[in-house]
ROTORLO-248925 format. One record per residue: residue in three letters; x, z, y of N, C-alpha, C in turn. Coordinates in pm, whole numbers, plus 32768, in hexadecimal, padded with zeros to 4 digits. Each point is the difference from the previous one (the first is absolute). Last residue first. Layout:
<recs>
ALAXZYXZYXZY/...
</recs>
This chain:
<recs>
HISB903882357BD80768055800680827FAE8001/SER7E317F567FD28012803D8086807E8052800D/THR7F137EFB7E8D807A7FC6803B8020803D8089/ALA7E7D80807F03806C80087F9E80847FCC8039/LEU7E717FE180FD802E808B7FF98072800F7F9E/ALA7F377E57802C803E802680808036808E7FFA/TRP7F0A7F597E8980837FBE800F80478030807E/ALA7E4D80977FC18057803C7F99808C7FC48009/LEU7EB47F458110802F80818033805A80467F9B/ALA7F377E6E7F7B805C7FE5806F803880828039/SER7EB580137EAC80817FD57FCB80657FE4806F/THR7E4D807D8087803680697FA8808B7FD97FCC/ALA7EFB7ECA81018044806680508040806C7FA9/ASP7FCC7E1E7F217FA58058804A8050806B8048/PRO80CA7EAA7EE77F857FBD80297F9D8056804D/HIS82137FC27F777FB3807280327F7C7FCC8037/GLU81257ECF7F41803080757FB67FAF807C8025/PHE7F537DF08012802B8076804B8033806D7FA2/GLN7FEF7DD37FD47FD2807D7FC480388076804F/PHE7F957DC28043804D807880217FC0807B7FC2/GLY7F637E247FFE8039803F7F898050807D801A/SER7EED7EDD812D80807FBE7FE08044803D7F86/ASP7E6980AF80B47FE37F7A7FCD80807FB67FD9/GLN802581A780D07FCF800D7F777FE07F787FC3/LEU8089800C81C6806B802F7FA77FD180057F6F/ALA7EBF7F98814B80627F937FEF807180297FA1/THR7EAF814880747FCE7F927FAD806A7F957FE7/PRO7FE681FE80A1806D7F9B7FFA7FDC7F887FAA/VAL7ECA8165814D802D7FEB7F7680627F8A7FFB/VAL7F0F8189817580437F807FE7802D7FF87F6D/ARG7EE7811B817A7FF37FFE7F6D80337F787FCE/GLN8004813F81CD80337F817FCD800780057F68/SER7F6C810F81EC7FD87FFA7F7480227F767FCA/ALA80BC815681A67FD67F7A7FD67FE080017F6B/PHE80B6817981017F737FFC7FDA7FCC7F757FDD/VAL81D1805A807C7FD780717FAD7F727FF17FCB/LEU80DC7EB48120806380287F9C7FCD80677F9D/GLU7EF27F4D816E80357F8E7FB5806280277F92/ASP7F2A814781277F987FAF7FC080397F937FA8/ALA8126811081027FBF804E7F967F9A7FAC7FB5/MET80CC7F4181798060800D7F927FC3804D7F8C/GLU7F007FDB818B80137F7D7FC1805C80097F88/THR7FB6818B810A7F8B7FD57FB380177F7D7FB6/GLY818C815F805C7FB67FA280537F907FC47FAB/LEU8130815A7F6980307F767FF27FC97FA2806A/VAL7F9081DC7FF7808E7FF77FE080347F718008/LEU7E30805F8042804D8041806A80967FEE7FEA/GLY7ED97F667EB67FF47FAE8077804E80388074/LEU7FD980F47E7480617F947FF17FFA7FA18076/ALA7EC681577FFF8086803B8006806B7F947FF4/PHE7E327F917FD180258017808B808D8037800D/HIS7F407FB87E4D801E7F8480478032801B808D/PRO8046817E7E8A7F937FBA804480307F87804F/VAL80BA80E77E35802E7FEC80897F957FB1804A/ALA7FF2815B7E4A7FD87F7D8031802C7FF68091/PHE807781447E1E7FEF7FE6808F7FCD7F73801B/PHE807E80D87E527F798020802E7FE47FD1808E/ALA81547FE47E587FF77FAC80777F72800D8037/PRO818780FA7E867F7A7FE7803480067FA38079/ARG816D7FE57E6C7FE1804E80777F6F7FE5802B/ARG813C7F257EAF7FC6807F7FD37FE9805F8075/LEU80967E267FF98058806A80317FD4808B7FD3/ALA7F027E807F8E80887FDF7FD48063806D8029/ARG7E4080208095800A801C7F71808C7FE47FCD/ALA7F9E7F9181BD800180927FEF800F80257F6D/LEU7FD17E38806880818033802D800980977FED/VAL7E657F307F9E80677FD37FA1808880388027/ARG7E94804E81227FF4804E7F85806B7FD97F9B/THR7FE97F0A818F8026808B801E7FFB80557F83/PHE7F5D7E497FE68093800180098032808E8019/ASP7E317FBB800A80347FFB7F77809880017FFF/GLY7F2E7FF181A37FE0807E7FBE803580047F73/ASN80237E7280F580608062802F7FE780897FC0/THR7F647E577EEA7FE3803A8082806B80658027/LEU80737E517ECC7FB6807D7FF57FE58036808C/PRO80B57E287EB97FF78049807E7FAC807E7FED/SER81057EC37EA17F96806480068002804A8085/PRO81437EA67F6E7F7B7FC97FE27F8C80628012/ALA81CC8008812E7FDD801D7F767F717FD17FE5/VAL81167EFC816F7FC080837FF37FE680167F6C/VAL80947E668141805780557FAE7FCC808E800A/ASN7F477DEB805B7FE7808F8013805980507FA1/ILE80357E0A80DB8011804B7F837FE88093801E/PRO7FBD7DE580ED7FF6809280068007803F7F75/GLY80F07E2980247F888033803E7FFD80988001/SER811C7F217E7B7FED7FDB808C7F7D80388034/LEU819F80297E587F768013802C7FF57FDE8094/HIS81787FE47E9E7FE37FA980727F6C8008802A/HIS810380FD7EAC7F937FA87FD77FD17FA68072/ASP816681418037801E7FBB7F817F967F9A7FDA/LEU7FCA8117818A80747FA7800A80107FAB7F82/THR7EB8814B7FF97FD87F97805E80707F9B8012/TRP805C817D7F047FA57FA87FB67FD67F8A8059/LEU80FA815880C580537FB37FA47FAC7F9A7FB2/VAL7F18812B810F804C7FA38054805A7FA97FA9/ALA7F1581557F297FA47F97802C80477F9A8059/ARG80E981827F707FE97FA67F8F7FA67F8C8028/VAL80448156813A807A7FB17FEF7FEE7F9C7F8E/GLU7E9E812B804380107FAC807780797FA47FF0/ASP7FB681497EBD7FAD7F8A7FED80047FA38078/ALA80EE8196801F80367FB37F8F7FAF7F807FEA/LEU7F6F813F813D80707FB08032803A7FAA7F91/SER7DFE80807FDB808280427FF5806C7FA68039/VAL7E077FFC80B580527FBE7F9B8084804D7FF9/PRO7DD0802B80DA808F801C7FF680467FA87F99/SER7E318028812B80377FA07F9F809780137FF7/MET7E0C810D80AC80907FED800B802E7F9F7F93/TRP7E0F809E8113804B7FCD7F8E80937FED8023/GLN7E88817180C780417F80801B80597FD77F8B/ASP7F0881A7802B7FB87F917FC180457F798013/GLY806481D580A980497FD07F8B7FBE7F8A7FBB/THR7F9A810D81A37FAB800E7F8A80487FD87F80/GLY81508065816C7F737FF4801E7FAC80187F84/TYR81C37FE07F637FEE7FDC808C7F6B7FE7801A/ARG80F181597E837FCE7F79801C7FF67FEA8097/GLY8171815B7F387F707FED80017FDA7F718022/GLY81AC81A97FAC7FD47F7680097F697FF68001/LEU812E818A7FCF7FBD7FE980807FD37F6F8012/GLY811280EF7E977F7180137FF77FB27FEB807F/VAL81DE7FB97F9C7FE3808C80207F69801A8005/ARG80A87E4E7FA0804E80567FA77FEB8095801C/PHE7F3B7EA4810F7FBE800C7F7D804B80607FA4/LEU80BD7F9D81A87F83804B800E7FBC80147F79/PRO818E7EF6800E801B808C80267F828055800B/LEU7FD57E217F99802E80597F97801C8090802D/GLN7F7C7E72811A7F9880547FC58037806D7FA5/GLN81147EB180D47FC7805680667F9C80627FC5/ARG80C27EB77EEB806A805B802C7FCC80638068/LEU7EE57EA27F70800E806C7F9C806C80648029/VAL7FB17E7281067F9980678010801680747FA1/GLY81B87EE7804E7F747FDD80107FA58078800A/GLY81CD803D7EF37FDA7FBB807A7F6B7FE78008/HIS80EC80D67E8E806D7FFF80627FDB7FBA8082/ALA7EEB802C7E6A80168085803780678001806F/ASP7EA37E717F83808880287FDB801C80858045/LEU7E6F7E617FF18017808B7FD7808F80137FCF/VAL7ED27EA28156806F80097FA0801F80937FE4/ILE7E427EE180A68049807C801C806A80137F94/GLY7F767E0E80347FAE8075801B805780788023/THR80617DD2803E801C807E7FBB7FA0806F802A/ARG80397DD67FEE7FAE80628046800580857FB6/VAL81297E2A80227FEF80767FAC7FB7806B8051/TYR80357DD880017FE8806F805D7FDE807B7FAD/ALA81167E087FB17FA680687FCE7FF5806F8068/VAL80B17DD87FC67FF2807580557F99805F7FC3/THR81597E3F7F917F93804F7FCA7FFA8083804D/THR80C67E2080BE801E80887FD37F8280417FC8/GLY80347E4180DA800E80067F6F802380877FC9/ALA7F9A7F7F81CE80897FDC7FDB8018800A7F6A/GLY7E6B807B80FC80137F70800A80897FD07FD8/LEU7F8E81CE80047FA87FBE7FA080137F698002/LEU80D48138813280497FE27F857FAC7FB57F9B/PRO7F5380A681AA80537F87800B804A7FDA7F80/ALA7EEF819D80227FBD7F817FE480587F85800E/ALA804581EF8052804A7FBC7F957FCA7F747FE6/ALA7F38812D813D80867FDF803080547FB87F97/ASP7E4480B47FAE80007F7E8044808C7FD5802A/GLU7FB981B17F467FF97F977F9B80067F758040/TRP7FF7816D81238076800D7FAB80047F907F99/ALA7E80803C810C806D7FC2804D80827FFE7FB0/GLN7E9480DD7F3B7FE37F71800D806F7FB7804A/CYS801781D67FDB801A7FBE7F807FE57F6B8008/VAL7F998108817B80907FFC7FE8801F7FB37F81/ASP7E3D8055806480387F9A805A80967FF17FEB/SER7F2981557F177FD57F7E7FCC80387F8F8056/LEU804581B6809180557FE07F8E7FD97F7B7FC0/PHE7EF980A38171808A7FE3802780547FD57F88/GLY7DF37FA77FD58054806F8027808E7FD6801D/THR7E7A7F327E978015800C808F805A8079801C/GLY7FD87EA47E3A7FB780698045801C7FFD8095/ARG7FFA7E617E7D8053805C804E7FA780668047/ALA7F5A7F247E2E80157FDD808C805880688045/SER802D7F9A7DEB7FA88044805E80227FD8808F/THR80ED7F837E637FA27F9E80397F9F80418064/GLU814B80F77F0280477FA380597FA37F998040/THR7F1581C37F7680637FAD7FBA80427FA48066/LEU7EB881E17FF380467F98804C80697FBA7FAA/VAL7E18813A7FFA80777FE27FB180427F84803C/ASP7EBB8176810280147F767FD380807FF47FAE/ASP7F3A818A80F0800A7FFC7F6E80177F737FCA/GLY808D806081F67FA480537FB480197FF77F6B/ARG81117F29815E7F8E7FB57FC87FA480547FA8/SER81B37FC1818B7FB8806A7FBA7F7B7FC97FD1/GLY81B07EB5803C7FB8805E80527FBF806D7FAC/TYR81257E847F777F7280037FDE7FAF805C805B/TRP81E27FCD801D7FC47F7D801C7F6880037FED/GLY812E81647F837FC0800E80817FBF7F7E802D/ILE811780307E7F7F707FFA7FEA7FB280228080/ALA81EB7F18801A7FC4807F7FD87F6A7FEF7FEE/SER82077EE680057F868011804C7FC380837FCE/ALA81EA7EB97FC47FB4807C7FF87F827FF58055/ASN80FA7E5C7F187FEF804580807FAD807F7FEC/VAL813C7E807EEC7FA1806C7FE97FF98055807E/PHE80A77DFF7F5B8003805E80707F9380667FE7/THR812C7E5F7EE97F94806480038015805F8074/GLY811E7E7B7FCC7F957FE37FA17F88805D800C/VAL814F7F4A81827FF780797FAD7F887FEE7FA5/GLY815C7EB481547F8780207FB7800C80817FB0/VAL81307EFD813B8020800F7F727F8580207FAC/GLY802E7FC881F27FF57F837FB5801B800C7F6C/SER7FF3812A81A780747FF87FA880007F807FAD/GLU7E918078812280757FCC804880787FEF7FA5/LEU7E7580C57F517FE87F74802180787FC18046/VAL801081CB7FA480007FB67F827FEC7F6B801A/ALA7FDB8123816E808B7FF17FD3800A7FB27F7E/ARG7E53806B80AE80437F9D8054808F7FE87FD1/ALA7F0A81537F2C7FC77F7C7FE180477F93804F/LEU807681C0805B802F7FD47F7C7FCE7F747FE0/THR7F6280C6818A808F7FE5800B80397FCE7F7C/SER7E418093800B800E7F7E804280927FD98010/THR7FA381AB7F4A7FD17F957FA780117F778040/ALA806F818180FE80577FF67F8B7FD97F8A7FA9/SER7EF080668173807F7FC7802980607FF17F8A/VAL7E5C80D17FB87FEF7F73801F80857FBF8026/ARG7FFA81D17FA77FDB7FB37F8A7FFA7F6A801D/SER805A8134815D806C800B7F9E7FE37FAC7F84/ASP7EB7802A815D806D7FA58021806F80037F97/LEU7E86812D7FD57FDC7F727FF480797FA68011/ILE804081CC803F7FD37FEA7F767FE17F6D7FE9/GLU8063808A81B680787FFD7FAD7FDD7FE47F6E/GLY7EA3803C813780467F84801A807B7FF17FA9/LYS7F1A81937FF07FB17F977FBF80417F788016/ARG80BB816A80E1801D80077F717FB17F967FB4/ALA7FB1802E81CF80877FCC7FE8802280007F6B/PRO7E6480BD808E80017F6E801180897FC47FE3/SER7FAF81BA7F007FF77FE1808D7FF97F68800D/TRP7FD4813B7E587FEE7F76802A7FE87FF78097/ARG812E81767ED57F7C7FE480397FF87F718036/ARG814F805F7E6B7FF88020808F7F737FE28032/ASP80947FA77E3C8061806780237FFC802A8093/GLY7F0B7E9F7EDE7FC680868008805E806D8030/ILE80697E1E7FD27F77800480347FD1808F8019/GLY82017F0B80107FA780597FB67F78800B8040/ALA81277E3F803F8001808B802E7F9A80527FB2/GLY80F27E467F2C7F9180288056800980938025/ALA80BB7E787E6B8021803A80827F828023804E/LEU805D7F297E3D7FC180848007801080408089/ASN803C7E187ED27FFE803380897FB080818007/VAL811B7EB37E957F9780658004800780438088/ILE80B17E0F7F18800C806880667F89805E7FF0/ALA81297E6B7ECA7F878049802480218063806E/GLU81437ECF7F627F917FC67FB57F7C80448022/LEU81E17FB6812A7FA2805A7FBD7F947FB37FB6/ASN81CB7FAD80FB7FB87FAC7FA17F9D80527FAC/ALA8170806581597FC7805A7F9B7FB17FB47F96/ARG80BC7F258180806680217F9B7FC580557F8F/ARG7EEA7F96817080227F867FB4806280207F90/LEU7F99815781297F8E7FE57FA980187F837FAC/GLY81378071814A800B805C7F8F7F8E7FEB7F9D/GLU7FEF7F10818C806F7FCE7FAF801480587F85/VAL7EC3808C813B7FD07F8C7FB4806F7FC57FA9/ASP7F9481E080D980797FB47FE47FDB7F897FA7/VAL7EA080DF815A803080097F7680807FAE7FF7/ASP7E7D80CF818E80837FCB7FD9801C80167F6B/GLY7E8C808C814D7FEF7F7F7FBC80807FC27FCF/ASN7FA981B980D280297F95805B7FF77F757FBF/ALA7F8781857F117FC4801D808280207F938066/PRO80C280007E447F797FC7800B7FBE801A8086/ASP81F07FD47F3B7FC88053806A7F737FCE801C/TRP81B17FE37E6B7F8D7FC980467FCF80658066/ARG81A77F877E6C7FD5803B807E7F847FBB8038/LEU80B280517DFB7FEE7F94805F7FC5803C807F/SER811880887E087FA48021806C7FFE7F8E8065/ASN811F808A7E4F7F867FB17FFC7F9C80318068/THR819B80E07FE380247F737FFE7F837FA88008/ALA800781EC80DD7FF37FC27F7C80207F6B8009/THR7FF18168815B80767FAD7FE87FFC7FBC7F78/ASP7EBF810081907FFE7FD07F7680757F9F7FEC/ASN7F19812A817B808B80077FD380077FDC7F6C/THR7E917F7581948016803A7F7D80937FFC7FDB/THR7F267F42818D801F808E800F801E80447F7B/PRO7F7B7E2E802480818014804380298092800A/ARG7EC37F787E657FF87FF280918088801B8040/VAL7F877F307E02801E807B804980047FE58096/PHE7F687F3A7DF27FFB7FDE808E80138082804E/ARG80AD7F8F7DFD7FB38054805B80057FC8808E/VAL80327F3B7DF780397FF180867FA6804F805F/VAL805D7FF57DC87FAF8023807480507FEC807F/GLU7FEB7F587DDB8058801580727FAC8014807D/ASP7F8D80707DDE7FEF7FA5807180628023806E/GLY7FC080F27E5180677F99800C7FEE7F9C806F/ARG7F0A81A37F777FE47F957FA1805C7F878011/GLN8027817D811A800880337F777FE77F917F9A/GLU7FCD7FAD81D3808C80067FD7800E802E7F6F/LEU7E4F7FF980BC80377F787FFB808F80017FCD/ALA7F33819F804D7FC67FBD7F8B80357F727FF1/ALA807F80FC817D803B803C7F877FCD7FB97F83/VAL7F427F85819B808B7FD27FF8804180357F81/LEU7E51809D805D7FFE7F737FDA808D7FCA7FF0/SER7FC281B780A17FE27FF77F7180007F707FD0/ARG8041805081CD806E803C7FB27FE97FF17F6B/GLY7EA77F6E812980767FAB8001807280387FAD/ILE7E6A80F7804F7FEF7F967F9D80807FAD7FF5/LEU800D815681417FD7803A7F807FF67F977F93/GLY81417F70818A7F8280487FFA7FE080317F74/SER81757EE28097801C809080097F8280547FFB/SER800D7E177FFE803C80337F84802080948004/GLY7F257E9081277FC780857FEC803A80447F86/THR802A7E087FD17FFD8047807F7FBB80877FE8/VAL81097E887EB07FA0806E8013800D8038808C/GLY80867E3A7E9B80138043807F7F94806A8012/VAL80E17F117E377F88802B8047802880448083/ARG80B07EC17E3D802D803480817F85801B8057/VAL80477FF87DCC7FBE7FC98075803A8040807D/ARG80637FA77DC28020804B80797FC87FB8807B/GLY7F017F8D7E42808B800F802480118050807F/MET7E6880367E8980297FB6807880948016801C/
</recs>
């Protein structure tokens, strides 16, 4: 493929930083959407303020983007879910997406592909059910957030834009996300499973997450795309794999009530104890090959790149 102009929101986040680096490394031109409070003086940047529904539409016209990857949104797991925080989690995603969609339509230049972040929280907690892109939506706060998040991009469908919803699982990287929080305890032998450990997890390496987004762009995939490794596993099995990779024991179990006290019951149930056995059917059907198809290889990669 030739050089492509790609707009990226959330470019300072865990996934965004790696995605921008990968796009630039292969020769694409990246235009970062930056907020008014950001001290970003890069030439290829475009000001926006999604909280107020503002985008530099003239700048968007001049940028003439062929694709946009929207990764913007407040962190889900970095703070207790007070009513105000839940509102921020929802509003940050919906306002960012709807603001972008409206700006693209107002600019009149069109964008060929719009890749919108989403999450496997869309499916809710489903026990042992194997979940594909055709599975029904679940219930709960995160499921509602993901639905509203995806719906906010709907206006672009009528404008000839290819819209993909990247439903990401647990991204494994030693420098961010859940793994960064777990590693200190596991490295000193204090790691352990959550509750019984029977709940299913659907992780993906950061490397494969970025590769999947690039693949979605390059192949103009549309609709929901589960970005998870092909081999989900239980929390108990994940705990054993991580402990073995670090050559440390992991005998402990964190009881449900303890995490409920720390995080709040709703947050603990949806983030820690939700059972999500998700598989990447759409990606695999499109020919995508995972470099890290299971937790063992994904963790090996994450630990090898942790220094």
